Every structure is written in structure tokens, then in C-alpha cells.
C-alpha positions as CSV (number, residue, x, y, z in Angstrom):
1,M,-9.4,-22.7,-6.9
2,T,-11.7,-20.8,-4.6
3,L,-12.0,-17.0,-5.5
4,P,-13.0,-14.8,-2.8
5,S,-16.7,-13.4,-3.2
6,K,-15.4,-9.9,-1.7
7,V,-12.1,-8.0,-1.3
8,R,-10.9,-5.2,0.9
9,I,-8.7,-3.0,-1.1
10,F,-6.4,-0.6,0.8
11,E,-6.0,2.6,-1.2
12,V,-2.5,3.9,-1.2
13,G,-2.4,6.6,-3.8
14,A,-2.5,9.6,-0.9
15,R,0.8,8.3,0.7
16,D,2.6,5.8,-1.6
17,G,1.4,7.4,-4.7
18,L,2.1,11.0,-3.9
19,Q,5.1,10.5,-1.9
20,N,7.3,10.3,-5.0
21,E,6.0,13.2,-6.8
22,K,8.4,16.1,-7.5
23,Q,6.1,18.8,-7.3
24,M,4.4,19.7,-4.0
25,V,0.8,18.5,-3.8
26,P,-1.0,20.9,-1.2
27,A,-2.8,19.7,1.9
28,D,-5.9,20.7,0.6
29,I,-5.5,18.8,-2.9
30,K,-4.6,15.6,-0.7
31,V,-7.9,16.1,1.2
32,E,-10.1,16.2,-1.3
33,L,-8.5,13.2,-3.3
34,I,-9.1,11.3,-0.1
35,E,-12.4,12.3,0.3
36,R,-13.4,11.5,-3.3
37,L,-11.9,8.1,-2.9
38,V,-13.8,7.6,0.3
39,D,-17.2,9.0,-1.3
40,A,-16.3,6.3,-4.3
41,G,-16.7,3.6,-1.6
42,V,-12.9,2.9,-0.2
43,T,-12.9,2.0,3.4
44,A,-9.3,1.5,3.9
45,I,-7.1,4.3,3.0
46,E,-3.4,5.5,3.5
47,T,-3.6,9.1,4.3
48,G,0.0,10.1,4.7
49,S,3.1,9.2,7.0
50,F,4.9,10.7,10.0
51,V,8.4,10.0,8.4
52,S,11.4,12.9,8.4
53,P,10.4,16.0,5.7
54,K,14.1,15.8,5.1
55,W,13.7,12.2,3.5
56,V,10.3,12.6,2.3
57,P,9.2,16.3,2.0
58,Q,6.0,15.4,0.1
59,M,4.6,13.9,3.6
60,A,5.5,16.8,5.8
61,D,2.1,18.1,5.7
62,T,0.1,14.9,7.0
63,A,-0.9,16.2,10.4
64,D,-2.4,19.1,8.7
65,V,-4.0,16.6,6.0
66,M,-5.5,14.3,8.9
67,A,-6.7,17.5,10.9
68,K,-8.6,18.6,7.7
69,L,-10.5,15.4,6.8
70,S,-13.8,14.8,7.3
71,R,-13.7,11.3,9.0
72,R,-16.4,9.1,7.7
73,E,-17.8,6.2,9.9
74,G,-16.5,2.7,8.8
75,V,-13.6,3.9,7.0
76,T,-9.9,3.6,8.3
77,Y,-7.4,6.1,8.1
78,A,-4.1,4.8,8.5
79,V,-0.6,6.3,8.3
80,L,2.9,5.0,8.0
81,T,5.2,5.1,11.3
82,P,8.6,4.2,10.9
83,N,9.5,5.1,14.7
84,M,8.3,6.1,17.7
85,K,8.4,9.7,16.8
86,G,6.3,8.9,13.9
87,Y,3.8,6.8,16.4
88,E,3.5,9.9,18.5
89,G,2.3,11.8,15.3
90,A,-0.1,9.1,14.4
91,I,-1.6,9.3,18.1
92,A,-1.9,13.2,18.0
93,S,-3.5,13.2,14.5
94,K,-6.1,10.2,15.8
95,A,-5.1,7.8,13.2
96,D,-7.2,4.7,13.1
97,E,-4.2,2.5,12.8
98,I,-0.6,2.2,12.0
99,E,1.7,0.7,9.4
100,I,5.2,-0.8,9.9
101,F,7.4,-2.3,7.3
102,S,10.6,-4.3,6.9
103,A,12.3,-5.8,3.8
104,A,13.1,-9.5,2.6
105,A,16.3,-7.7,0.8
106,E,19.2,-6.9,3.5
107,M,20.6,-4.1,1.0
108,F,17.2,-2.7,0.0
109,N,16.6,-2.2,3.7
110,Q,19.6,-0.5,4.1
111,R,19.1,2.1,1.6
112,N,15.5,2.4,2.5
113,I,15.9,2.8,6.4
114,N,19.5,2.6,7.2
115,C,19.5,-0.5,9.0
116,S,19.5,-4.2,8.7
117,I,16.3,-6.4,8.8
118,A,17.0,-7.4,12.3
119,E,17.4,-3.9,13.4
120,S,14.3,-2.7,11.9
121,L,12.2,-5.4,13.5
122,E,14.1,-4.3,16.8
123,R,13.4,-0.5,16.0
124,F,9.5,-1.3,15.6
125,A,9.2,-3.1,19.0
126,P,8.6,0.1,21.1
127,V,6.1,1.2,18.5
128,T,4.0,-2.0,18.5
129,E,4.2,-2.2,22.4
130,A,2.8,1.3,22.5
131,A,0.2,0.6,19.8
132,K,-1.1,-2.4,21.7
133,A,-1.3,-1.0,25.1
134,A,-3.4,2.0,23.1
135,G,-5.4,-0.6,21.4
136,I,-4.3,1.0,18.0
137,P,-4.5,-1.8,15.3
138,Y,-1.2,-2.3,12.9
139,R,-0.8,-3.5,9.7
140,A,2.9,-4.4,8.1
141,S,4.2,-4.9,4.8
142,V,7.1,-6.9,3.5
143,S,9.1,-4.8,0.7
144,C,11.1,-6.0,-2.1
145,A,9.1,-9.7,-1.5
146,L,9.5,-10.6,-5.3
147,G,12.9,-9.2,-5.9
148,S,15.3,-6.4,-4.7
149,P,16.5,-3.4,-7.1
150,F,20.0,-4.5,-6.2
151,E,20.4,-7.9,-7.7
152,E,20.2,-9.7,-4.4
153,E,18.3,-12.9,-4.1
154,V,15.1,-13.0,-2.4
155,T,13.8,-16.5,-1.6
156,P,10.3,-17.2,-0.8
157,E,11.8,-18.7,2.7
158,A,13.2,-15.1,3.4
159,V,9.9,-13.4,2.9
160,A,8.1,-15.9,5.0
161,D,10.7,-15.4,7.9
162,V,10.3,-11.6,7.9
163,A,6.4,-11.9,7.3
164,K,6.2,-14.4,10.6
165,K,8.3,-12.1,12.7
166,L,5.9,-9.1,11.7
167,Y,2.8,-11.3,12.4
168,D,4.2,-12.6,15.7
169,M,5.0,-8.7,16.8
170,G,1.0,-8.3,16.2
171,S,0.2,-7.5,13.0
172,Y,-3.2,-8.1,11.9
173,E,-2.1,-8.1,8.5
174,V,1.3,-8.7,6.6
175,S,1.2,-7.3,2.9
176,I,3.6,-8.9,0.7
177,A,4.9,-6.3,-1.6
178,D,6.4,-6.4,-5.1
179,T,8.3,-3.0,-4.5
180,I,9.6,-3.1,-7.8
181,G,7.2,-4.7,-10.1
182,V,9.4,-7.7,-11.2
183,G,7.1,-10.8,-9.9
184,T,5.3,-13.0,-12.3
185,P,2.1,-15.2,-11.4
186,L,4.1,-18.4,-10.7
187,R,6.5,-16.5,-8.5
188,T,3.5,-14.7,-6.5
189,K,2.1,-18.0,-5.8
190,K,5.4,-19.7,-4.5
191,V,5.9,-16.5,-2.2
192,I,2.1,-16.8,-0.9
193,E,2.6,-20.6,-0.4
194,A,5.4,-20.1,1.5
195,V,4.1,-17.3,3.9
196,A,0.8,-19.1,4.2
197,K,2.9,-21.9,5.9
198,V,3.9,-19.4,8.8
199,I,1.0,-17.1,9.5
200,P,-2.8,-17.4,8.4
201,L,-3.9,-16.9,5.0
202,E,-6.3,-14.3,5.9
203,A,-3.5,-12.2,7.4
204,I,-1.8,-12.2,4.3
205,G,-2.5,-8.9,1.9
206,V,-0.7,-8.2,-1.3
207,H,0.8,-4.7,-2.8
208,F,2.3,-5.3,-6.6
209,H,4.0,-2.2,-8.5
210,D,3.3,-2.7,-12.5
211,T,7.1,-1.9,-13.8
212,Y,6.8,-4.8,-15.8
213,G,3.2,-4.7,-16.4
214,Q,2.7,-7.9,-14.5
215,A,0.7,-6.5,-11.5
216,L,-3.1,-7.6,-12.8
217,A,-1.8,-10.8,-13.4
218,N,-0.1,-11.2,-10.0
219,Y,-3.7,-10.0,-8.5
220,L,-5.4,-12.8,-10.4
221,A,-2.8,-15.4,-8.9
222,A,-3.1,-14.0,-5.4
223,L,-7.0,-14.2,-5.6
224,E,-6.6,-17.7,-7.0
225,M,-5.0,-18.6,-3.5
226,G,-7.8,-17.0,-1.5
227,I,-6.0,-13.7,-0.9
228,S,-8.7,-10.9,-0.3
229,K,-6.6,-7.9,1.1
230,L,-5.3,-5.9,-2.1
231,D,-3.2,-2.5,-2.2
232,S,-3.7,-0.4,-4.8
233,S,-3.3,3.3,-5.9
234,V,-5.5,5.5,-7.8
235,A,-4.4,6.7,-10.9
236,G,-1.3,4.2,-10.8
237,L,0.4,6.9,-8.8
238,G,3.6,5.8,-6.9
239,G,6.8,4.4,-6.9
240,C,9.7,4.1,-4.3
241,P,12.4,6.8,-3.8
242,Y,14.8,4.1,-2.8
243,A,14.1,1.5,-5.3
244,P,15.6,2.5,-8.6
245,G,13.7,1.8,-11.7
246,A,10.2,1.2,-9.5
247,T,7.4,2.9,-11.4
248,G,4.0,3.1,-9.9
249,N,1.9,0.8,-8.1
250,V,-1.3,-0.9,-10.1
251,A,-4.0,1.5,-10.6
252,T,-7.0,0.9,-8.3
253,E,-9.5,1.5,-11.2
254,D,-7.7,-1.1,-13.1
255,V,-8.2,-3.8,-10.3
256,V,-11.7,-2.8,-9.7
257,Y,-12.5,-3.2,-13.1
258,M,-11.1,-6.6,-13.4
259,L,-12.7,-7.5,-9.7
260,D,-16.1,-6.3,-11.3
261,G,-15.8,-8.3,-14.3
262,M,-15.3,-11.4,-12.1
263,G,-18.2,-10.7,-9.9
264,I,-16.0,-10.1,-7.1
265,D,-17.1,-7.6,-5.0
266,S,-14.9,-4.5,-3.8
267,G,-17.6,-2.2,-2.7
268,I,-16.0,0.6,-4.8
269,D,-17.8,2.6,-7.7
270,L,-15.8,2.4,-10.7
271,K,-17.2,5.7,-12.2
272,K,-16.5,7.7,-9.0
273,L,-13.0,6.0,-8.7
274,V,-12.2,7.1,-12.3
275,K,-13.3,10.9,-11.9
276,S,-11.0,10.7,-8.7
277,A,-8.0,9.3,-10.9
278,W,-8.6,12.5,-13.5
279,F,-8.9,14.8,-10.6
280,I,-5.3,14.0,-9.2
281,S,-4.0,13.4,-12.6
282,D,-5.4,16.8,-14.0
283,Y,-3.6,18.4,-10.9
284,L,-0.4,16.7,-11.6
285,G,-0.3,17.7,-15.2
286,R,-0.5,14.2,-16.6
287,P,-2.9,11.8,-17.7
288,P,-3.4,8.6,-15.3
289,V,-1.1,5.6,-16.4
290,S,-4.5,3.7,-15.9
291,S,-5.8,1.9,-19.0
292,V,-9.2,2.0,-17.5
293,A,-9.3,5.4,-16.6
294,R,-8.2,6.6,-19.9
295,A,-11.0,4.2,-21.4
296,L,-13.7,5.5,-19.6
297,K,-13.0,9.1,-19.3
298,S,-15.6,9.8,-22.2
299,K,-18.2,7.9,-20.6
300,I,-17.8,9.8,-17.0
301,D,-17.7,13.6,-18.2
């Protein structure tokens, strides 16, 4: 077992976190959240997505958010782009990188983006070709990598197959996503083992939801396998509008607390991070789901 000495956390709260909120969050609040997170030390952040406002109204103001941000050198501001129209929005907003996605579960893919896995990969081909030509890096994610909300079997080999196809399309990183939070440590290791047989270990990232309280255990399992690219969401915000029962992503502050305790450098200031968690939670009118944010509240006021 060789634990990494340093990890890169990709913060998804401003997009994957807020997209599921019923109350609209204004662009200025999103901008302040992003800038607070960057000030806390976050160096890679998902700022929004260029998707149809009909399907994801919370992300309709992504261009406005991108325009209002004070860009900091050394920070990657990424956006989700499901198609060429989304890619054009990303380019117009001067995004540093784009994200594409597919799933390892056919039924989920149909519910999520209305096409098969094979069709979704074909749909992304012009996006990735355009990004390559423009020199825009892109990362990818494989949804439902540890289970589907529709009781369909998802094998490690199926995850590896999709991951390899996304990697072969030029993605510098492929994030293995437990979209509904059903994974457990042993299954996490089996899936990572299968994926690591077909793409380089350093290109694998992980993204866990905490629906069953297993996310931190799964991150530890991934760290033990040498994974150093972790996705997480401030205050545990998030879910998936197309995955019934999926609760939030694991809270970034819980992950950073664990990493700090293990002597693994994330580059993130935990107190500033917790303040960011309370900032957005106070706006939403509820406490963070994060145990660490609640435990440290009296120590940061």
C-alpha cells in the first residue's frame, strides 16, 4: 500500500452541488462561493455547465457566473459541456477546460441524456475534436460506476470499457463516479483495478456520493490504490436529478479533514473551507450535511 503524499481535489459544489437545488441561487452568490473556495486553496473547480436551461434551470446563468469571476492564476475553472452548443458556450466564456460524461449503465444513460452509451460517446466526438484543435484540455466521468438506480447490473469490466473509450478520445482524466452512493470499499477497489488495467492509474479520478455513508471509506480505498485525484462538494451539496434517491456528494471539508489527519497534502485551508460551507448553507437556509463543518463551526466564528 502506497498512499499519495499529495492529492488534487476537484471541487464540484458550484455545479454538481447546486444543480439539484430547488430554490434558484443567483449568479453573485455562486461567484462568491467559487471565490471563497479558491481563496481556501481550491485549484480546480467546476463553475457551471452549458446545458439546456429547460432541463437544468439552476445552471442557466453559467455564462454570467464565468463573466463575473475574478480569475486567479494557477486555478482551473471548468464547465460541463454535453454537446457542441455547450462547447461553444464554454469557449465563449473562456473556460480553462471542459468536461464530458457517459455512464456504465445503459438505462441510466437513457434517463440522463436520452441516448445509449455508444450514442453518447459518438455525440462527444465532435466536442473532443474541437477541443483538441483549440488546445482545450478535457476530463471525463463515468456515471453509475458502482451501481445504477434502476437495478441493472454494472460490472467492473463495463466501467473499464467506457473509461478506456473516454481516455482514448483524449480525456486527460477519467473520473469513476458512484452517482448514487451505493459503493463499498471492496467494490471500489475492484472497479479501480479493472479500470487501471486499461488506462494509466494516474489518469483515474474518483467521485463518490455519500447516500449510504460509505464515501470516506471509498476514498480511503482509492487512496490505498494510489489514486490522487478526488472530486468532492463543499457542504456535501448535490445529488443527481436523474438518479432517484441519490443524495449529496461527500463534503469537501470531510475529505480534507481526513487527508489532514493522514498527512496527505490537499493544499486546502480547512478553516476557510468550513467558512465557505457555512456561507452557502446559510444562504440555502439549512446546516451543511458535513460532520466536520458542524463540529468546527464554533471554532471558526
